[in-house]
N, C-alpha and C positions, 0 to 999 in steps of 0.2 A: 726863530733863529738862533743860533749856537753863538758861544763866544768864539768859537776857532772858525766862523764862517771867512771871515776876513782874510785868513793866512791860507785858505785851502787845505785845511787839514781834513782827510776822509779815514776814519777809523776802519772802516770796511775796507779799502782796497788792498788787494791781493800784494803780498811782498814778494818781489823777485830779487834775487841775490845774483851780486854781481862776481866777475872773477875774483876782486880782489877781497871780497867775503871769504871765497875757498882758499885764497893764497893765506889771509889772516887766521883761519881756522887750522891749516896745514901748520903754519908757524908755530902755533901755541901747541900744539900737540906734540910738534919735534921737541921744542922747548920744554915742555913737562915730561916727556920720557926720558930726556937729558938730565933733568932735575931728578926726578926719581932714580935714575940708575946711578947717578951719581950719591943721593942718599943711600943706596942700597950696596954698593959696590966701596964707595969712598973710602 
């Protein structure tokens, strides 16, 4: 019995991305692109 059994932690569970995960990634990519353009063209 491991120390994580009481909280239901399963390290082998497959990760399922939510819509909010994709929205966050898109927002980060847009922000990074904008900062890169600002630095190069600024």
